[in-house]
C-alpha positions as CSV (number, residue, x, y, z in Angstrom):
1,M,-38.6,148.0,51.4
2,P,-42.1,146.9,52.5
3,A,-43.0,149.0,55.5
4,V,-42.2,147.3,58.8
5,S,-45.2,146.2,60.7
6,A,-45.7,145.0,64.3
7,P,-44.3,141.4,64.9
8,L,-46.3,138.6,63.4
9,P,-49.1,137.4,65.7
10,F,-47.6,133.9,65.4
11,S,-44.0,132.8,65.9
12,R,-43.6,130.8,62.7
13,P,-40.5,130.4,60.7
14,L,-39.7,132.8,57.9
15,L,-38.1,131.6,54.6
16,V,-35.9,134.0,52.5
17,L,-34.8,133.3,48.9
18,D,-32.1,135.1,47.0
19,A,-30.8,134.3,43.5
20,A,-30.1,137.9,42.5
21,S,-26.6,138.0,44.0
22,P,-23.6,136.1,42.7
23,R,-24.0,133.4,45.4
24,P,-27.6,132.2,45.6
25,S,-28.9,131.3,49.0
26,A,-32.0,130.4,51.1
27,A,-32.4,130.6,54.8
28,V,-35.0,129.9,57.5
29,A,-35.2,132.0,60.7
30,R,-37.5,132.5,63.6
31,A,-37.4,135.3,66.2
32,G,-33.8,136.3,65.1
33,E,-32.4,132.8,65.2
34,L,-31.2,131.1,62.0
35,L,-32.6,127.7,61.9
36,G,-31.3,126.5,58.5
37,V,-29.2,127.9,55.7
38,A,-28.4,126.7,52.2
39,E,-25.8,128.4,49.9
40,A,-24.5,127.8,46.5
41,A,-20.8,126.9,46.3
42,M,-18.5,129.5,45.1
43,G,-17.3,128.8,41.6
44,G,-19.6,125.9,40.9
45,P,-20.4,125.2,37.3
46,V,-24.2,125.4,37.9
47,A,-25.9,127.0,40.8
48,P,-28.7,125.1,42.5
49,A,-32.2,126.1,41.7
50,P,-33.8,128.5,44.2
51,A,-36.4,125.8,44.9
52,A,-33.7,123.2,45.7
53,L,-31.9,125.8,48.0
54,A,-35.3,126.4,49.8
55,A,-35.9,122.8,50.3
56,A,-32.4,122.3,51.8
57,A,-32.8,125.2,54.1
58,V,-36.1,124.0,55.3
59,G,-34.8,120.5,55.8
60,R,-31.7,121.7,57.7
61,A,-34.0,123.6,60.0
62,G,-35.8,120.3,60.8
63,L,-39.1,121.6,59.3
64,A,-41.5,120.8,56.6
65,P,-42.8,123.3,54.1
66,G,-46.1,123.5,55.9
67,D,-44.3,124.8,59.1
68,L,-43.4,128.0,57.3
69,G,-45.1,131.2,58.4
70,G,-44.1,133.4,55.4
71,V,-41.8,133.6,52.4
72,I,-39.7,136.6,51.1
73,A,-37.7,136.8,48.0
74,V,-35.0,139.3,46.8
75,R,-36.3,140.9,43.6
76,G,-33.2,142.5,42.2
77,P,-31.4,144.1,40.6
78,G,-29.0,141.2,40.0
79,S,-28.9,138.0,37.8
80,F,-31.6,138.5,35.2
81,T,-32.7,134.9,35.2
82,G,-31.8,134.0,38.9
83,L,-34.0,136.6,40.5
84,R,-37.0,135.7,38.3
85,V,-36.7,132.1,39.2
86,A,-36.5,132.9,42.9
87,L,-39.5,135.1,42.7
88,A,-41.4,132.4,40.9
89,S,-40.5,129.9,43.6
90,A,-41.6,132.2,46.4
91,W,-44.8,132.9,44.6
92,A,-45.4,129.1,44.2
93,L,-44.9,128.6,48.0
94,H,-47.2,131.5,48.8
95,Q,-49.9,130.0,46.6
96,A,-49.4,126.3,47.5
97,L,-49.1,126.8,51.3
98,G,-51.4,129.8,51.6
99,I,-48.7,131.7,53.6
100,P,-48.0,135.5,53.4
101,A,-45.4,136.7,51.0
102,A,-43.4,139.8,50.1
103,A,-40.2,140.8,48.3
104,I,-37.3,143.2,49.1
105,T,-34.6,144.7,46.7
106,T,-31.1,143.6,46.7
107,F,-30.1,147.0,48.0
108,E,-32.3,146.6,51.0
109,A,-30.9,143.2,51.7
110,L,-27.4,144.6,51.6
111,A,-28.2,147.5,53.8
112,L,-29.8,145.3,56.5
113,Q,-26.3,143.8,57.1
114,L,-24.8,147.0,58.4
115,P,-24.8,148.4,62.0
116,A,-26.3,151.8,62.7
117,E,-22.9,153.5,62.9
118,A,-22.1,152.6,59.3
119,F,-24.8,155.0,57.9
120,P,-25.1,156.9,55.6
121,A,-24.3,153.7,53.6
122,L,-24.2,153.0,49.9
123,A,-25.5,149.7,48.6
124,L,-23.6,148.9,45.4
125,I,-24.0,146.3,42.6
126,D,-21.5,146.1,39.7
127,A,-23.6,146.7,36.6
128,L,-20.6,146.1,34.3
129,R,-20.1,148.3,31.3
130,G,-18.4,150.8,33.6
131,E,-21.5,151.5,35.7
132,W,-22.8,150.7,39.2
133,F,-26.3,150.1,40.4
134,A,-26.5,152.2,43.6
135,Q,-28.8,153.3,46.4
136,I,-27.9,155.3,49.5
137,F,-29.5,154.6,52.9
138,A,-29.8,156.4,56.2
139,A,-29.9,154.6,59.6
140,G,-33.3,153.1,60.6
141,A,-35.1,149.9,61.2
142,P,-35.2,149.2,58.4
143,P,-32.6,151.4,56.9
144,E,-34.3,154.4,55.2
145,P,-33.5,155.0,51.5
146,R,-32.6,158.6,50.6
147,D,-33.5,158.3,47.0
148,A,-34.6,155.8,44.4
149,P,-32.1,153.4,43.1
150,D,-30.1,154.4,40.0
151,R,-27.5,153.3,37.5
152,L,-24.4,155.6,37.9
153,P,-20.8,155.9,36.6
154,P,-18.1,155.4,39.2
155,A,-17.3,159.1,39.3
156,A,-20.8,159.9,40.6
157,L,-20.7,157.6,43.6
158,A,-18.4,159.5,45.9
159,A,-20.6,162.6,45.6
160,L,-23.3,160.7,47.3
161,G,-21.7,161.2,50.7
162,A,-21.7,157.6,52.0
163,R,-19.7,156.6,55.1
164,T,-19.8,152.9,54.2
165,A,-20.2,150.9,51.0
166,I,-21.5,147.3,50.9
167,G,-22.0,145.4,47.7
168,F,-20.8,142.8,45.3
169,G,-19.4,142.7,41.7
170,E,-16.5,141.8,39.5
171,S,-14.9,145.2,39.7
172,A,-13.1,146.7,42.6
173,P,-14.9,149.4,44.7
174,P,-14.8,152.7,42.9
175,G,-11.9,154.9,43.7
176,G,-12.5,157.8,46.0
177,L,-15.3,156.0,47.8
178,V,-14.9,155.3,51.5
179,A,-15.6,151.6,51.7
180,D,-15.3,150.3,55.2
181,R,-16.9,147.1,54.1
182,W,-16.9,145.4,50.7
183,V,-17.8,141.8,50.0
184,A,-17.2,140.4,46.6
185,A,-20.0,137.8,46.9
186,V,-22.6,138.1,49.6
187,P,-24.9,135.2,50.6
188,L,-27.8,137.5,51.4
189,A,-30.5,135.1,52.6
190,G,-29.0,134.4,56.1
191,P,-28.7,137.9,57.5
192,T,-31.8,139.0,55.7
193,A,-33.9,136.2,57.2
194,R,-32.5,136.8,60.7
195,W,-33.4,140.5,60.6
196,L,-36.8,140.2,58.9
197,S,-37.9,137.5,61.5
198,L,-37.5,140.2,64.1
199,H,-39.0,143.0,62.0
200,P,-41.6,141.4,59.7
201,P,-42.7,143.4,56.7
202,V,-46.2,144.3,55.6
203,W,-47.0,141.4,53.4
204,E,-47.4,142.4,49.7
205,P,-47.4,139.3,47.5
206,S,-47.7,141.4,44.4
207,L,-44.0,142.5,44.9
208,L,-43.1,138.9,43.8
209,L,-44.4,139.7,40.4
210,Q,-42.3,142.9,40.0
211,P,-38.6,142.1,39.5
212,L,-36.4,145.3,39.7
213,Y,-34.3,146.0,36.7
214,L,-32.2,149.2,36.3
215,R,-31.3,148.4,32.8
216,A,-33.4,147.1,30.0
217,P,-32.3,143.7,28.5
218,T,-29.8,144.2,25.6
219,P,-31.9,144.8,22.5
220,E,-31.4,142.9,19.3
221,V,-29.3,145.0,16.9
222,R,-31.1,145.7,13.6
223,L,-30.0,147.8,10.6
224,G,-31.6,151.1,10.7
225,A,-32.7,150.8,14.3
226,A,-32.7,153.9,16.5
227,P,-29.9,154.1,19.1
228,D,-31.1,153.3,22.7
229,D,-30.6,156.9,23.8
230,R,-32.7,158.5,21.0
231,P,-36.0,159.9,22.4
232,P,-38.5,157.2,21.9
233,E,-42.0,157.5,20.3
234,V,-44.3,157.8,23.2
235,A,-48.0,158.4,23.9
236,I,-49.2,160.4,27.0
237,R,-52.7,160.0,28.3
238,E,-54.8,160.3,31.4
239,G,-55.1,157.3,33.5
240,D,-57.9,155.8,35.6
241,S,-58.7,152.7,37.9
242,E,-58.1,150.4,34.9
243,D,-54.3,151.3,35.1
244,L,-53.9,150.1,38.7
245,A,-51.7,147.1,37.7
246,A,-49.4,149.4,35.7
247,L,-49.1,152.0,38.5
248,V,-48.3,149.3,41.1
249,R,-45.5,148.0,38.8
250,L,-44.0,151.4,38.0
251,E,-44.3,152.6,41.7
252,S,-42.4,149.5,42.9
253,L,-39.6,150.3,40.4
254,A,-39.4,154.0,41.1
255,F,-39.8,154.3,44.8
256,T,-38.5,152.7,48.0
257,P,-40.8,152.2,49.9
258,P,-43.5,152.3,47.2
259,W,-47.2,152.9,47.7
260,N,-48.8,149.5,47.8
261,S,-51.8,148.4,45.7
262,V,-54.3,149.3,48.4
263,Q,-52.9,152.9,48.7
264,L,-52.8,153.3,44.9
265,A,-56.4,152.0,44.5
266,S,-57.5,154.4,47.3
267,Y,-55.9,157.3,45.4
268,L,-57.5,156.4,42.1
269,A,-60.9,156.2,43.8
270,L,-60.7,159.8,44.9
271,P,-62.7,162.3,42.9
272,T,-59.8,164.8,43.2
273,S,-57.2,162.5,41.6
274,R,-55.7,163.2,38.2
275,T,-53.3,160.6,36.7
276,W,-51.1,160.7,33.7
277,L,-49.1,157.8,32.0
278,L,-46.5,157.8,29.4
279,S,-46.4,154.7,27.2
280,G,-43.8,153.6,24.6
281,G,-44.0,150.9,21.9
282,T,-47.5,149.9,22.7
283,P,-50.2,151.7,24.7
284,S,-50.0,149.0,27.4
285,Q,-46.2,149.6,27.9
286,A,-46.3,152.2,30.6
287,L,-42.9,153.7,31.2
288,A,-43.6,156.7,33.5
289,Y,-46.5,158.2,35.5
290,A,-47.5,161.2,37.4
291,L,-50.1,161.5,40.2
292,F,-51.8,164.7,41.1
293,Q,-54.5,165.8,43.5
294,V,-56.7,168.8,42.3
295,V,-58.9,170.9,44.6
296,A,-60.4,174.3,44.0
297,G,-58.1,175.3,41.1
298,E,-55.0,174.1,42.7
299,A,-53.0,170.9,42.1
300,E,-50.4,169.1,44.1
301,L,-47.9,166.7,42.5
302,L,-47.9,163.6,44.7
303,R,-45.7,161.2,42.8
304,I,-43.8,161.1,39.5
305,G,-41.7,158.2,38.5
306,C,-40.1,156.4,35.5
307,D,-39.1,152.8,34.9
308,P,-35.4,152.8,35.8
309,A,-34.5,151.0,32.5
310,H,-35.8,154.1,30.6
311,R,-34.4,156.9,32.7
312,H,-32.1,159.7,31.4
313,R,-34.2,159.9,28.2
314,G,-36.3,162.9,29.1
315,L,-39.5,160.9,29.6
316,G,-40.3,162.3,33.0
317,R,-39.9,165.9,31.7
318,R,-42.2,165.2,28.7
319,L,-44.8,163.7,30.9
320,L,-44.8,166.4,33.5
321,A,-44.8,169.2,31.0
322,E,-47.8,167.8,29.2
323,A,-49.7,167.0,32.4
324,L,-49.1,170.6,33.6
325,D,-50.4,172.1,30.4
326,A,-53.5,169.9,30.6
327,L,-54.2,171.0,34.2
328,A,-53.8,174.6,33.2
329,A,-56.2,174.1,30.3
330,A,-58.6,172.6,32.8
331,G,-58.5,175.8,35.0
332,V,-55.7,174.8,37.5
333,E,-54.0,178.1,38.4
334,R,-51.0,176.7,40.4
335,C,-49.3,173.5,41.3
336,F,-47.4,172.6,44.4
337,L,-44.9,169.9,45.3
338,D,-42.3,168.9,47.8
339,V,-38.9,167.3,47.1
340,A,-35.9,166.3,49.1
341,A,-33.2,168.9,49.4
342,G,-30.6,166.4,48.1
343,N,-32.6,165.2,45.1
344,H,-30.6,167.3,42.6
345,A,-31.9,165.7,39.5
346,A,-35.5,166.3,40.6
347,L,-34.7,169.9,41.6
348,A,-33.3,170.6,38.1
349,L,-36.4,169.1,36.5
350,Y,-38.9,171.2,38.5
351,R,-36.9,174.4,38.0
352,S,-36.6,173.8,34.3
353,L,-40.4,173.7,34.2
354,G,-41.1,176.9,36.0
355,F,-41.4,175.8,39.6
356,R,-39.9,178.2,42.2
357,E,-38.9,177.4,45.7
358,T,-41.2,178.9,48.3
359,G,-40.3,177.3,51.5
360,Q,-38.9,174.3,53.4
361,R,-39.8,171.8,56.1
362,L,-36.9,170.7,58.2
363,G,-36.7,167.0,58.9
364,Y,-39.9,166.3,56.9
365,Y,-39.0,162.9,55.4
366,P,-38.5,159.7,57.5
367,S,-34.8,159.8,56.7
368,G,-34.6,163.2,58.4
369,E,-33.9,165.0,55.2
370,T,-35.4,168.4,54.6
371,A,-38.2,169.0,52.2
372,L,-38.1,171.9,49.7
373,L,-41.5,173.3,48.8
374,F,-42.1,174.5,45.2
375,T,-44.9,176.3,43.4
376,R,-45.6,176.8,39.7
377,E,-48.1,179.4,38.5
378,S,-50.0,178.4,35.3
379,R,-49.4,180.5,32.4
380,T,-53.0,181.5,32.3
381,A,-52.7,182.8,35.9
382,R,-49.5,184.8,35.4
């Protein structure tokens, strides 16, 4: 979620748009009070367009569009077409009215509805095909994600240790999961607008251009085409400031909260930064990235992430292995990193590439989770 800032210096109404969930909605709130709400009817043949819902919510609040102080859209995962239209509508209002804008994920909008005692909580979206989109949160204002969102089979959800589950979908909540709260179709805009009008985000309009998908669109089936899970043909190269837009997109998909465009631009401007990108299909189709800082023969891995639609295909490992080899060839003797103790997938990756645990920092992350410290000696330094 965009990081929470101090309250807005003006008390103007906030509009929230959601068309990612099964029941699209729009709401206007100010200082924690809902002023106007518009929701699509359940079971209607055609859901109203997000722009129409926004106009209805603003009208029911007794306002004109020019009275709005900001606009936020839900950016997914969810309805492929719906969330894109909502994001486009929010962007149009941002541009036309000159008001600040941002976007939050569907998981974040779900987690905002829960009281503090409900955490740790699991936000769930039925991904169909026997899978669930999932992200677990710790208590906070806003709720603090413990890990990046992922696509998981039902059997993997219970192991995440959630006290409460909240979400929507066509399937029943997975068996074995303690679900104190489950809503089949959640009108997200109202509770989200109420909460964010009290805790405004740091405005990041570029998030409106970055819908969150955890599964690639279903590909066209062609005779002789490689299966989706076959390791793709990829290219790995060093990055620079020209790759800022690609990094902003991937960072927003891989991390919650992400580094924003200003933070990434500042990183790229540092003489100590070293960046690698993995592309597939075409050189401009960046699928994964790794950010390092290198000083006096030592490197620190700052970020590594992969487009969620291309996870579980070994791309992160291929990228990291090649980046580590390139650093070693350039004279880097060792590499450091920290990782959340509960991030078992990352722990397995780092250990498989020769990192060894050297320490820990209790309560290091904002969620209160412990960080494990790892070091890897370059082959040339062993």
